[in-house]
SETOR-590882 format. One record per atom (N, C-alpha, C, O): chain; atom name; x, y, z. Coordinates in pm, whole numbers, plus 32768, in hexadecimal, padded with zeros to 4 digits. Layout:
! SETOR-590882
REC   kelum   drenlum      X      Y      Z
REC       A        CA      X      Y      Z
...
This chain:
! SETOR-590882
REC   kelum   drenlum      X      Y      Z
REC       A         N   8BED   33E7   0719
REC       A        CA   8BAF   338A   0774
REC       A         C   8BDB   32FA   0756
REC       A         O   8BF8   32AD   07B2
REC       A         N   8BE2   32D6   06D5
REC       A        CA   8C0D   3251   06AE
REC       A         C   8C9B   3234   06DF
REC       A         O   8CB8   31C6   070E
REC       A         N   8CF3   3299   06D3
REC       A        CA   8D7E   3286   06FD
REC       A         C   8D87   3273   0795
REC       A         O   8DDC   3227   07C4
REC       A         N   8D34   32B6   07E1
REC       A        CA   8D32   32A7   0873
REC       A         C   8D05   321A   0897
REC       A         O   8D40   31DA   08EE
REC       A         N   8C9C   31E9   0855
REC       A        CA   8C6C   3161   086F
REC       A         C   8CD5   30F9   084A
REC       A         O   8CE8   3096   0891
REC       A         N   8D18   3110   07DA
REC       A        CA   8D81   30B5   07B1
REC       A         C   8DF3   30B3   0817
REC       A         O   8E27   3048   0839
REC       A         N   8E1A   3128   0847
REC       A        CA   8E84   3133   08AC
REC       A         C   8E5C   30EB   092C
REC       A         O   8EAD   30A5   0968
REC       A         N   8DDF   30FD   0957
REC       A        CA   8DAF   30B9   09CF
REC       A         C   8DAD   3022   09BC
REC       A         O   8DCF   2FD7   0A18
REC       A         N   8D87   2FF5   0947
REC       A        CA   8D86   2F66   0929
REC       A         C   8E14   2F2D   092E
REC       A         O   8E29   2EBF   0962
REC       A         N   8E74   2F78   08F9
REC       A        CA   8EFF   2F4B   08FC
REC       A         C   8F34   2F43   098A
REC       A         O   8F7A   2EE4   09AE
REC       A         N   8F12   2FA8   09DD
REC       A        CA   8F3C   2FA7   0A69
REC       A         C   8EFE   2F30   0AB1
REC       A         O   8F43   2EE8   0AFA
REC       A         N   8E7D   2F1A   0A9D
REC       A        CA   8E39   2EAA   0ADE
REC       A         C   8E77   2E26   0AB3
REC       A         O   8E89   2DCB   0B04
REC       A         N   8E96   2E1A   0A33
REC       A        CA   8ED4   2DA0   0A01
REC       A         C   8F5D   2D8C   0A41
REC       A         O   8F7E   2D1D   0A6A
REC       A         N   8FAC   2DF6   0A49
REC       A        CA   9031   2DE6   0A83
REC       A         C   9028   2DCA   0B19
REC       A         O   907B   2D80   0B4E
REC       A         N   8FC6   2E04   0B5E
REC       A        CA   8FB5   2DE6   0BEC
REC       A         C   8F8C   2D55   0BFF
REC       A         O   8FBC   2D13   0C5B
REC       A         N   8F34   2D24   0BAA
REC       A        CA   8F0D   2C98   0BB0
REC       A         C   8F83   2C3D   0B97
REC       A         O   8F92   2BD6   0BDA
REC       A         N   8FD6   2C61   0B36
REC       A        CA   904E   2C14   0B17
REC       A         C   90AC   2C14   0B8E
REC       A         O   90E6   2BAD   0BB1
REC       A         N   90BC   2C8A   0BCD
REC       A        CA   9114   2C94   0C42
REC       A         C   90E0   2C3C   0CB4
REC       A         O   912E   2BFA   0CF8
REC       A         N   905B   2C3A   0CC8
REC       A        CA   9022   2BE5   0D30
REC       A         C   9039   2B52   0D10
REC       A         O   9056   2B02   0D69
REC       A         N   902A   2B2C   0C90
REC       A        CA   9044   2AA2   0C68
REC       A         C   90D5   2A7C   0C81
REC       A         O   90F2   2A0E   0CB0
REC       A         N   9131   2AD8   0C63
REC       A        CA   91BF   2ABE   0C7C
REC       A         C   91D8   2AA8   0D11
REC       A         O   9228   2A52   0D36
REC       A         N   9195   2AF6   0D65
REC       A        CA   91AA   2AEC   0DF6
REC       A         C   9175   2A68   0E2E
REC       A         O   91A3   2A3B   0E97
REC       A         N   9116   2A2A   0DEA
REC       A        CA   90E5   29A8   0E18
REC       A         C   9151   293D   0E09
REC       A         O   915E   28E4   0E5E
REC       A         N   919E   2947   0D9E
REC       A        CA   9200   28DE   0D82
REC       A         C   9291   2909   0D96
REC       A         O   92EC   28B7   0D85
REC       A         N   92A8   2987   0DBB
REC       A        CA   9330   29B9   0DCF
REC       A         C   9335   2A14   0E49
REC       A         O   92E0   2A6B   0E5A
REC       A         N   9398   29FF   0E9C
REC       A        CA   93AA   2A4E   0F15
REC       A         C   93ED   2AD3   0EEF
REC       A         O   9467   2AE4   0EFE
REC       A         N   939C   2B30   0EBF
REC       A        CA   93CD   2BB3   0E94
REC       A         C   9375   2C20   0ECF
REC       A         O   9303   2C07   0EF6
REC       A         N   93AB   2C99   0ED4
REC       A        CA   935A   2D0B   0EFB
REC       A         C   9337   2D59   0E7C
REC       A         O   9348   2D26   0E0D
REC       A         N   9306   2DD1   0E8A
REC       A        CA   92DC   2E1E   0E16
REC       A         C   934E   2E3E   0DB5
REC       A         O   9335   2E60   0D42
REC       A         N   93CA   2E34   0DE3
REC       A        CA   943C   2E50   0D8B
REC       A         C   9452   2DE0   0D25
REC       A         O   9498   2DF4   0CC2
REC       A         N   9416   2D6D   0D3C
REC       A        CA   9426   2CF6   0CE6
REC       A         C   94B8   2CCA   0CDB
REC       A         O   94E2   2C98   0C72
REC       A         N   9504   2CDC   0D47
REC       A        CA   958F   2CAE   0D4C
REC       A         C   9591   2C2D   0D9D
REC       A         O   9566   2C2A   0E10
REC       A         N   95C2   2BC3   0D61
REC       A        CA   95C8   2B41   0DA2
REC       A         C   9637   2B3C   0E0A
REC       A         O   969C   2B81   0DFE
REC       A         N   9623   2AE8   0E6D
REC       A        CA   968C   2AC3   0ECD
REC       A         C   96C5   2B3B   0F18
REC       A         O   9737   2B38   0F47
REC       A         N   9674   2BA5   0F23
REC       A        CA   969F   2C20   0F67
REC       A         C   9724   2C52   0F30
REC       A         O   9773   2C90   0F77
REC       A         N   973C   2C36   0EB0
REC       A        CA   97B4   2C66   0E6D
REC       A         C   982B   2C08   0E74
REC       A         O   9897   2C2A   0E42
REC       A         N   981B   2B94   0EB1
REC       A        CA   9889   2B34   0EB7
REC       A         C   9892   2AE6   0E34
REC       A         O   982E   2AD3   0DF0
REC       A         N   990A   2ABA   0E13
REC       A        CA   9922   2A77   0D94
REC       A         C   98FC   29E3   0D99
REC       A         O   9931   2999   0DEB
REC       A         N   98A0   29B7   0D41
REC       A        CA   987E   2929   0D3D
REC       A         C   98F3   28D0   0D11
REC       A         O   98FA   285B   0D36
REC       A         N   994C   2907   0CC2
REC       A        CA   99C0   28BA   0C95
REC       A         C   9A20   28A2   0D09
REC       A         O   9A5C   2837   0D13
REC       A         N   9A2F   2904   0D60
REC       A        CA   9A87   28F4   0DD4
REC       A         C   9A55   2883   0E2F
REC       A         O   9AA5   2833   0E61
REC       A         N   99D2   287E   0E45
REC       A        CA   999B   2813   0E99
REC       A         C   99BF   278A   0E5F
REC       A         O   99FA   2736   0EA2
REC       A         N   999B   2776   0DE2
REC       A        CA   99A4   26F0   0DA8
REC       A         C   9A33   26C9   0D7F
REC       A         O   9A5D   2659   0D9A
REC       A         N   9A7C   2722   0D3F
REC       A        CA   9B00   26FF   0D0C
REC       A         C   9B70   270F   0D74
REC       A         O   9BD3   26C5   0D71
REC       A         N   9B61   276F   0DCF
REC       A        CA   9BCB   278A   0E30
REC       A         C   9BA8   275C   0EBD
REC       A         O   9C01   274D   0F11
REC       A         N   9B27   2746   0ED7
REC       A        CA   9AFC   271D   0F5D
REC       A         C   9B06   278C   0FC4
REC       A         O   9B12   2772   103B
REC       A         N   9B00   280A   0F94
REC       A        CA   9B04   287C   0FF0
REC       A         C   9A98   28E1   0FCA
REC       A         O   9A69   28E6   0F58
REC       A         N   9A71   2931   102B
REC       A        CA   9A11   299C   1013
REC       A         C   9A5E   2A1B   0FF6
REC       A         O   9AA7   2A4E   104C
REC       A         N   9A4E   2A4F   0F7D
REC       A        CA   9A91   2ACC   0F56
REC       A         C   9A2A   2B2C   0F1D
REC       A         O   99DB   2B08   0EC6
REC       A         N   9A2C   2BA4   0F50
REC       A        CA   99D1   2C0A   0F1B
REC       A         C   9A02   2C31   0E8F
REC       A         O   9A77   2C4F   0E7B
REC       A         N   99A4   2C30   0E30
REC       A        CA   99C5   2C58   0DA9
REC       A         C   99C3   2CF0   0D9B
REC       A         O   99A1   2D38   0DF8
REC       A         N   99EA   2D1D   0D26
REC       A        CA   99EF   2DAC   0D09
REC       A         C   998C   2DCC   0C9A
REC       A         O   997B   2D7F   0C3C
REC       A         N   994A   2E3F   0CA5
REC       A        CA   98E2   2E5F   0C42
REC       A         C   991A   2E70   0BB5
REC       A         O   98CF   2E62   0B54
REC       A         N   999A   2E8D   0BA7
REC       A        CA   99D2   2E99   0B20
REC       A         C   99E0   2E12   0ADB
REC       A         O   99F5   2E0C   0A62
REC       A         N   99D4   2DA4   0B28
REC       A        CA   99D4   2D1D   0AEE
REC       A         C   994A   2CDF   0B05
REC       A         O   993B   2C7F   0B51
REC       A         N   98E9   2D17   0AC4
REC       A        CA   985D   2CEF   0AD7
REC       A         C   9829   2CA6   0A5B
REC       A         O   9844   2CCE   09EA
REC       A         N   97DF   2C3C   0A74
REC       A        CA   9799   2BF4   0A09
REC       A         C   9709   2BE4   0A34
REC       A         O   96EB   2BD7   0AAB
REC       A         N   96AF   2BE5   09D3
REC       A        CA   9621   2BD2   09F0
REC       A         C   95F3   2B4F   09B3
REC       A         O   9610   2B30   0940
REC       A         N   95AB   2B03   0A03
REC       A        CA   9574   2A83   09D5
REC       A         C   94E3   2A7B   0A04
REC       A         O   94C8   2A85   0A7C
REC       A         N   9487   2A6A   09A5
REC       A        CA   93F7   2A62   09C4
REC       A         C   93C6   2AD8   0A19
REC       A         O   9375   2AC7   0A73
REC       A         N   93F9   2B4F   09FA
REC       A        CA   93CA   2BC8   0A3D
REC       A         C   940B   2BE4   0AC4
REC       A         O   93E4   2C43   0B08
REC       A         N   946B   2B94   0AEC
REC       A        CA   94AD   2BA4   0B6D
REC       A         C   9541   2BC0   0B56
REC       A         O   9581   2B80   0B03
REC       A         N   9576   2C21   0BA1
REC       A        CA   9602   2C48   0B94
REC       A         C   965A   2BF6   0BF1
REC       A         O   9636   2BDB   0C64
REC       A         N   96CD   2BD0   0BBE
REC       A        CA   9732   2B88   0C0B
REC       A         C   97B4   2BD7   0C01
REC       A         O   97D7   2C07   0B95
REC       A         N   97FB   2BE3   0C71
REC       A        CA   987A   2C2A   0C74
REC       A         C   98EC   2BC5   0C82
REC       A         O   98DC   2B5A   0CBE
REC       A         N   995F   2BE9   0C4A
REC       A        CA   99D4   2B91   0C4A
REC       A         C   9A4F   2BDF   0C74
REC       A         O   9A4E   2C5A   0C75
REC       A         N   9AB9   2B97   0C97
REC       A        CA   9B33   2BD8   0CC4
REC       A         C   9B8F   2BFF   0C51
REC       A         O   9BEC   2C4E   0C63
REC       A         N   9B75   2BC7   0BDA
REC       A        CA   9BCB   2BE4   0B67
REC       A         C   9B80   2BCC   0AE5
REC       A         O   9B14   2B8F   0AE4
REC       A         N   9BB8   2BFA   0A79
REC       A        CA   9B80   2BE1   09F4
REC       A         C   9B83   2B4B   09D5
REC       A         O   9B28   2B16   0995
REC       A         N   9BEC   2B07   0A02
REC       A        CA   9BF6   2A76   09EB
REC       A         C   9B83   2A2B   0A2F
REC       A         O   9B49   29D0   09F4
REC       A         N   9B62   2A51   0AAB
REC       A        CA   9AF0   2A12   0AEF
REC       A         C   9A6E   2A2E   0AA5
REC       A         O   9A1A   29D5   0A95
REC       A         N   9A5D   2AA8   0A78
REC       A        CA   99E4   2ACC   0A2E
REC       A         C   99D6   2A74   09B1
REC       A         O   9969   2A41   0995
REC       A         N   9A42   2A63   0968
REC       A        CA   9A3F   2A10   08EE
REC       A         C   9A23   297E   0910
REC       A         O   99DB   293A   08C6
REC       A         N   9A5A   294E   097D
REC       A        CA   9A3F   28C5   09A9
REC       A         C   99AB   28B3   09C2
REC       A         O   9970   2850   0998
REC       A         N   996E   2911   0A08
REC       A        CA   98DE   290C   0A24
REC       A         C   988D   2911   09A3
REC       A         O   9831   28C1   098F
REC       A         N   98AF   296E   094D
REC       A        CA   9863   2980   08D0
REC       A         C   986A   2904   0877
REC       A         O   980D   28EA   082A
REC       A         N   98D5   28B7   0880
REC       A        CA   98E2   283E   0830
REC       A         C   9887   27CD   0861
REC       A         O   9861   2775   0814
REC       A         N   9863   27D1   08E2
REC       A        CA   9810   2766   091C
REC       A         C   97C5   2799   0997
REC       A         O   97DD   2769   0A06
REC       A         N   976A   27F8   0984
REC       A        CA   9729   2837   09F8
REC       A         C   96DB   27D6   0A52
REC       A         O   96DE   27E5   0ACC
REC       A         N   9697   2775   0A18
REC       A        CA   9646   2719   0A6A
REC       A         C   969B   26CE   0AD0
REC       A         O   966C   26B0   0B3E
REC       A         N   9716   26B1   0AAD
REC       A        CA   9771   266B   0B08
REC       A         C   978B   26BC   0B86
REC       A         O   979E   2683   0BF2
REC       A         N   978A   2740   0B79
REC       A        CA   97B3   2797   0BE8
REC       A         C   9741   27D4   0C38
REC       A         O   9758   2823   0C93
REC       A         N   96C6   27AF   0C18
REC       A        CA   9656   27E7   0C63
REC       A         C   964E   27A4   0CEB
REC       A         O   9666   272C   0CF8
REC       A         N   962B   27F1   0D52
REC       A        CA   9621   27B7   0DD8
REC       A         C   95AA   2759   0DE2
REC       A         O   9546   2769   0D9D
REC       A         N   95B6   26F8   0E38
REC       A        CA   9546   269E   0E51
REC       A         C   94D5   26EB   0E93
REC       A         O   94ED   2746   0EE3
REC       A         N   945B   26C8   0E73
REC       A        CA   93E2   2700   0EAF
REC       A         C   93DB   2798   0EA0
REC       A         O   93AE   27DF   0EFA
REC       A         N   9409   27C7   0E2D
REC       A        CA   9400   2854   0E0E
REC       A         C   944F   28AF   0E69
REC       A         O   943B   2928   0E6B
REC       A         N   94AB   2875   0EB6
REC       A        CA   94FB   28C4   0F13
REC       A         C   94BC   28D3   0F9D
REC       A         O   94F0   291B   0FF2
REC       A         N   944B   2890   0FB3
REC       A        CA   940F   2890   1039
REC       A         C   9458   282B   1090
REC       A         O   94A0   27D4   105D
REC       A         N   9446   2835   1112
REC       A        CA   9485   27DB   1172
REC       A         C   945C   274A   1154
REC       A         O   93E6   2728   1157
REC       A         N   94BE   26F6   1138
REC       A        CA   94A4   266B   1114
REC       A         C   9461   2620   1187
REC       A         O   9405   25D1   1170
REC       A         N   948E   2638   1202
REC       A        CA   944F   25F3   1272
REC       A         C   93BF   2622   1283
REC       A         O   9366   25D1   129E
REC       A         N   93A8   26A3   1274
REC       A        CA   9320   26D8   127C
REC       A         C   92C6   2696   1215
REC       A         O   9255   266F   1234
REC       A         N   92F7   2688   119A
REC       A        CA   92A8   2648   1130
REC       A         C   928C   25B7   1156
REC       A         O   9220   2583   1139
REC       A         N   92EC   2575   1196
REC       A        CA   92D7   24E8   11BD
REC       A         C   9267   24D8   1222
REC       A         O   922C   246D   122E
REC       A         N   9249   2543   126D
REC       A        CA   91DA   253E   12CD
REC       A         C   9161   258D   129C
REC       A         O   9102   25A4   12E7
REC       A         N   9164   25B6   121D
REC       A        CA   90EF   25F3   11DF
REC       A         C   90E4   2689   11EB
REC       A         O   9076   26BF   11E2
REC       A         N   9154   26CF   11FF
REC       A        CA   914F   2761   120D
REC       A         C   91BF   27A3   11BC
REC       A         O   9224   2764   119B
REC       A         N   91A9   2823   119B
REC       A        CA   920E   2870   1152
REC       A         C   9249   28D9   11B1
REC       A         O   9200   292B   11E9
REC       A         N   92CC   28D5   11C3
REC       A        CA   9311   2935   1218
REC       A         C   9382   2977   11CB
REC       A         O   93C3   2937   1177
REC       A         N   939A   29F7   11E8
REC       A        CA   940F   2A3B   11B1
REC       A         C   948B   29F8   11EB
REC       A         O   9482   29B0   124E
REC       A         N   94FB   2A0E   11AE
REC       A        CA   9576   29C9   11D7
REC       A         C   95E4   2A29   11FE
REC       A         O   95E0   2AA0   11DE
REC       A         N   9645   29F4   1242
REC       A        CA   96C6   2A36   1255
REC       A         C   971B   29FE   11E4
REC       A         O   973A   2987   11E4
REC       A         N   9744   2A51   1182
REC       A        CA   978B   2A1B   110D
REC       A         C   9813   29DE   112C
REC       A         O   9852   29A3   10D4
REC       A         N   9842   29EB   11A7
REC       A        CA   98C1   29AD   11CB
REC       A         C   98AD   2922   1207
REC       A         O   990E   28DD   1227
REC       A         N   982F   28F9   1217
REC       A        CA   9810   2874   124E
REC       A         C   97DF   281C   11DC
REC       A         O   9771   282E   11A8
REC       A         N   9831   27BC   11B5
REC       A        CA   980F   2769   1143
REC       A         C   9857   26E3   114C
REC       A         O   98B7   26D2   1198
REC       A         N   9827   2684   10FD
REC       A        CA   9865   2600   10F0
REC       A         C   986A   25E0   105B
REC       A         O   9808   25F6   1013
REC       A         N   98DB   25AD   102D
REC       A        CA   98E9   257E   0FA3
REC       A         C   98EE   24E6   0FA9
REC       A         O   9941   24AC   0FF0
REC       A         N   9896   24A6   0F5D
REC       A        CA   9893   2413   0F5C
REC       A         C   9855   23E4   0EDA
REC       A         O   97F1   241C   0EAC
REC       A         N   9890   237F   0E9F
REC       A        CA   985B   2341   0E25
REC       A         C   9849   23A6   0DB4
REC       A         O   97E7   239E   0D69
REC       A         N   98A7   2404   0DA7
REC       A        CA   98A3   2464   0D39
REC       A         C   9837   24D0   0D48
REC       A         O   9813   2510   0CE6
REC       A         N   9805   24E3   0DC2
REC       A        CA   979F   2548   0DDE
REC       A         C   97C5   2591   0E5D
REC       A         O   9814   2560   0EAE
REC       A         N   978C   2608   0E6D
REC       A        CA   97A2   264D   0EEC
REC       A         C   971C   2673   0F2A
REC       A         O   96BB   2696   0EE5
REC       A         N   971A   266C   0FAE
REC       A        CA   96A4   2681   0FFF
REC       A         C   96C2   26F3   1060
REC       A         O   972B   26F3   10A1
REC       A         N   9668   2751   106B
REC       A        CA   967A   27C6   10C2
REC       A         C   9623   27B6   113F
REC       A         O   95C0   276D   113E
REC       A         N   9649   27FD   11AB
REC       A        CA   9605   27EA   122B
REC       A         C   95EF   286B   1278
REC       A         O   963B   28CB   126F
REC       A         N   9583   2868   12C4
REC       A        CA   9563   28D0   1326
REC       A         C   95C6   28C5   1398
REC       A         O   95EF   2856   13BD
REC       A         N   95ED   2935   13D0
REC       A        CA   963A   2933   144B
REC       A         C   9612   29AC   149D
REC       A         O   9615   2A1E   146E
REC       A         N   95EC   2992   1518
REC       A        CA   95DA   29FF   1578
REC       A         C   9604   29C9   1600
REC       A         O   9631   2957   160A
REC       A         N   95F7   2A19   1668
REC       A        CA   962A   29EF   16EB
REC       A         C   95E1   2975   1722
REC       A         O   9617   292E   1776
REC       A         N   9567   295D   16F3
REC       A        CA   951B   28EC   1727
REC       A         C   9520   2870   16CD
REC       A         O   9510   2800   16FD
REC       A         N   9536   2883   164C
REC       A        CA   952F   2812   15EF
REC       A         C   95A7   2814   1590
REC       A         O   95BE   2875   1548
REC       A         N   95F1   27A7   1591
REC       A        CA   965B   2794   152F
REC       A         C   962C   2723   14D3
REC       A         O   964A   26AE   14EB
REC       A         N   95E3   2749   146B
REC       A        CA   95A4   26E7   1412
REC       A         C   960B   2691   13CA
REC       A         O   95EE   261E   13A8
REC       A         N   9681   26C6   13B3
REC       A        CA   96EB   2677   1372
REC       A         C   970E   25FE   13C9
REC       A         O   971C   258F   1396
REC       A         N   971C   2614   144A
REC       A        CA   973C   25A4   14A4
REC       A         C   96C9   2541   14AF
REC       A         O   96DF   24C8   14B9
REC       A         N   964E   2573   14AD
REC       A        CA   95DA   251A   14AE
REC       A         C   95D9   24C3   1431
REC       A         O   95BC   244B   1438
REC       A         N   95F9   24FF   13BF
REC       A        CA   95FE   24B4   1340
REC       A         C   966B   2449   1346
REC       A         O   9655   23D6   1321
REC       A         N   96E1   2470   1375
REC       A        CA   9753   2414   1379
REC       A         C   973B   239F   13DA
REC       A         O   9776   2334   13CA
REC       A         N   96E5   23B3   143D
REC       A        CA   96C6   234A   149D
REC       A         C   966A   22DF   1462
REC       A         O   965C   2273   149A
REC       A         N   962B   22FE   13F0
REC       A        CA   95CE   22A3   13AF
REC       A         C   9617   2250   1344
REC       A         O   9687   2272   131C
REC       A         N   95D9   21E5   1317
REC       A        CA   960A   2199   12A5
REC       A         C   95F3   21EF   1229
REC       A         O   9582   2214   120B
REC       A         N   965E   220E   11E0
REC       A        CA   9656   226D   1170
REC       A         C   95ED   2244   1109
REC       A         O   959B   2296   10E1
REC       A         N   95EF   21C8   10DC
REC       A        CA   9591   219D   1074
REC       A         C   9500   21A7   10A4
REC       A         O   94A8   21CF   1058
REC       A         N   94E8   2184   1121
REC       A        CA   945F   2189   1156
REC       A         C   942C   2219   1161
REC       A         O   93BA   2236   113D
REC       A         N   9480   2271   1192
REC       A        CA   9454   22FC   11A4
REC       A         C   9445   2342   111C
REC       A         O   93EE   2397   110C
REC       A         N   9499   231E   10BB
REC       A        CA   948A   2354   1033
REC       A         C   9407   2324   0FF6
REC       A         O   93BF   2371   0FB6
REC       A         N   93E7   22A6   100B
REC       A        CA   936A   226F   0FD5
REC       A         C   92F1   22BA   100E
REC       A         O   9294   22DB   0FC5
REC       A         N   92F3   22D3   1091
REC       A        CA   9286   2320   10D0
REC       A         C   9280   23AE   1099
REC       A         O   9215   23E1   1078
REC       A         N   92F5   23EE   108E
REC       A        CA   92FA   2477   105D
REC       A         C   92CC   247E   0FCB
REC       A         O   9281   24D9   0FA7
REC       A         N   92F6   2420   0F79
REC       A        CA   92CC   241E   0EED
REC       A         C   9234   2414   0EE1
REC       A         O   91F6   245B   0E92
REC       A         N   91F8   23BC   0F31
REC       A        CA   9166   23AB   0F2D
REC       A         C   9120   242B   0F5B
REC       A         O   90BE   2456   0F1E
REC       A         N   9152   2467   0FC4
REC       A        CA   9114   24E4   0FF6
REC       A         C   9127   2556   0F93
REC       A         O   90CF   25AA   0F83
REC       A         N   919B   255A   0F51
REC       A        CA   91B9   25C9   0EF5
REC       A         C   9157   25CB   0E80
REC       A         O   9132   2636   0E4F
REC       A         N   912D   2557   0E54
REC       A        CA   90CB   2552   0DE6
REC       A         C   904C   259D   0E0D
REC       A         O   900E   25DD   0DB8
REC       A         N   9024   2595   0E8B
REC       A        CA   8FAD   25DD   0EBA
REC       A         C   8FCC   2671   0ED7
REC       A         O   8F80   26C9   0EB0
REC       A         N   903B   268A   0F1B
REC       A        CA   905D   2711   0F47
REC       A         C   907E   2770   0ED4
REC       A         O   906B   27E9   0EE0
REC       A         N   90AF   273B   0E66
REC       A        CA   90DB   2792   0DF8
REC       A         C   906D   27B3   0D96
REC       A         O   9084   27FD   0D36
REC       A         N   8FF6   277F   0DAB
REC       A        CA   8F87   279B   0D4E
REC       A         C   8F40   281B   0D74
REC       A         O   8EE0   2842   0D31
């Protein structure tokens, strides 16, 4: 009986942890960031490249995929540098106070950071972001993110 209670407590703890991760990171139950796209490709190459599971690194309980062992090592040397803004949620959505899933091929690299965006047939959030003053929209998004990520 004790072992069953302990197992249930561990499951509840891990579910709580997973829910906490989802508040601050745009991930599903797989805990794979960026839908498998490489954070190093966004920032260092300025392109969206799907990573491979054989080049996987875990940071703070979240898995990141890379296109090569060299990219993986680059990330591991400085993971905070390569994390997406706003936990990988749509940057424009965060600027207006909401969290939206993204199209990982829609992004902007600016000032050593990368921002991801929602895209569907009705809303191209990347274009909405680009139409705004970058510093002003980042300031709004940063303020909203402090509330949204808690």
